[in-house]
C-alpha positions as a LaTeX table, in Angstrom:
\begin{tabular}{lrrr}
\hline
Residue & $x$ (\AA) & $y$ (\AA) & $z$ (\AA) \\
\hline
Met1 & $-12.02$ & $-19.52$ & $-16.83$ \\
Pro2 & $-14.64$ & $-21.18$ & $-14.28$ \\
Lys3 & $-18.24$ & $-20.83$ & $-14.99$ \\
Ser4 & $-20.63$ & $-19.46$ & $-12.29$ \\
Arg5 & $-21.58$ & $-22.23$ & $-9.96$ \\
Glu6 & $-24.15$ & $-22.31$ & $-7.02$ \\
Leu7 & $-22.85$ & $-21.79$ & $-3.50$ \\
Arg8 & $-24.04$ & $-25.01$ & $-2.27$ \\
Lys9 & $-21.94$ & $-26.80$ & $-4.74$ \\
Val10 & $-19.01$ & $-24.75$ & $-4.28$ \\
Val11 & $-19.17$ & $-25.37$ & $-0.63$ \\
Thr12 & $-19.26$ & $-29.20$ & $-1.36$ \\
Ile13 & $-16.33$ & $-28.92$ & $-3.66$ \\
Leu14 & $-13.85$ & $-27.02$ & $-1.27$ \\
Ser15 & $-14.91$ & $-29.07$ & 1.69 \\
Lys16 & $-12.77$ & $-31.62$ & $-0.13$ \\
Tyr17 & $-9.52$ & $-29.37$ & 0.57 \\
Gly18 & $-10.55$ & $-28.45$ & 3.98 \\
Ile19 & $-12.03$ & $-25.23$ & 3.13 \\
Lys20 & $-14.89$ & $-24.36$ & 5.34 \\
Phe21 & $-17.82$ & $-22.02$ & 5.05 \\
Thr22 & $-19.48$ & $-19.95$ & 7.56 \\
Tyr23 & $-22.80$ & $-17.69$ & 7.24 \\
Ser24 & $-23.94$ & $-14.99$ & 9.06 \\
Lys25 & $-27.24$ & $-12.69$ & 9.01 \\
Arg26 & $-25.43$ & $-9.47$ & 9.19 \\
Gly27 & $-23.30$ & $-7.27$ & 6.94 \\
Arg28 & $-22.85$ & $-6.86$ & 3.27 \\
His29 & $-20.60$ & $-9.93$ & 2.76 \\
Ser30 & $-22.55$ & $-12.52$ & 4.87 \\
Gly31 & $-20.62$ & $-15.49$ & 3.88 \\
Lys32 & $-16.95$ & $-16.46$ & 4.36 \\
Phe33 & $-14.70$ & $-19.38$ & 3.23 \\
Tyr34 & $-11.84$ & $-19.85$ & 5.40 \\
Cys35 & $-8.87$ & $-22.41$ & 6.12 \\
Gly36 & $-6.55$ & $-21.41$ & 9.08 \\
Lys37 & $-5.77$ & $-17.63$ & 8.82 \\
Ala38 & $-6.69$ & $-17.14$ & 5.07 \\
Ser39 & $-10.61$ & $-16.23$ & 4.52 \\
Phe40 & $-12.42$ & $-15.16$ & 1.51 \\
Pro41 & $-15.71$ & $-13.10$ & 2.09 \\
Val42 & $-18.91$ & $-13.70$ & $-0.55$ \\
Lys43 & $-22.17$ & $-12.13$ & $-0.79$ \\
Thr44 & $-24.98$ & $-14.74$ & $-0.15$ \\
His45 & $-28.69$ & $-14.63$ & $-0.59$ \\
Gly46 & $-29.00$ & $-18.56$ & 0.51 \\
Lys47 & $-27.36$ & $-21.38$ & $-0.80$ \\
Lys48 & $-28.83$ & $-21.07$ & $-4.34$ \\
Thr49 & $-26.63$ & $-17.83$ & $-4.93$ \\
Glu50 & $-24.59$ & $-18.03$ & $-7.94$ \\
Leu51 & $-20.93$ & $-17.30$ & $-7.56$ \\
Leu52 & $-19.52$ & $-15.47$ & $-10.70$ \\
Pro53 & $-16.31$ & $-16.53$ & $-12.26$ \\
Tyr54 & $-14.36$ & $-13.67$ & $-10.65$ \\
Ala55 & $-15.32$ & $-15.03$ & $-7.29$ \\
Leu56 & $-14.11$ & $-18.56$ & $-8.21$ \\
Lys57 & $-10.88$ & $-17.23$ & $-9.66$ \\
Gly58 & $-10.40$ & $-15.38$ & $-6.40$ \\
Leu59 & $-10.88$ & $-18.49$ & $-4.34$ \\
Ile60 & $-8.58$ & $-20.38$ & $-6.35$ \\
Lys61 & $-5.71$ & $-17.63$ & $-6.16$ \\
Lys62 & $-6.47$ & $-17.11$ & $-2.13$ \\
Phe63 & $-6.19$ & $-20.99$ & $-1.27$ \\
Asn64 & $-3.93$ & $-22.12$ & $-4.03$ \\
Leu65 & $-6.25$ & $-24.57$ & $-5.54$ \\
Pro66 & $-5.89$ & $-26.47$ & $-8.79$ \\
Gln67 & $-6.88$ & $-24.41$ & $-11.78$ \\
Asp68 & $-9.68$ & $-26.95$ & $-12.81$ \\
Val69 & $-11.13$ & $-27.34$ & $-9.31$ \\
Phe70 & $-14.61$ & $-25.90$ & $-10.51$ \\
Asn71 & $-14.42$ & $-27.55$ & $-14.14$ \\
Thr72 & $-16.18$ & $-30.61$ & $-13.02$ \\
\hline
\end{tabular}
C-alpha cells in the first residue's frame, strides 16, 4: 500500500507517464489528473496537500500504473 504523498510530488511522478494535472479555484474537487478521456478528481488546498493512500491506489487503478510507482 502506498504511503501518503504531497500533491506536487505526485504530479512530478505522474508526468513521467503522460498524466497531466489541472487546477481550478471552484468546486469541491478542485484538482484533476487526466490522460486522454480518463480523469481522476482530487481535493486540493495548494501544492502541499497530502494525497492519502486510498487516492493513490485509485490513481494506480484508473491509469493502469505499476503497483510500485509511489514507493520511491
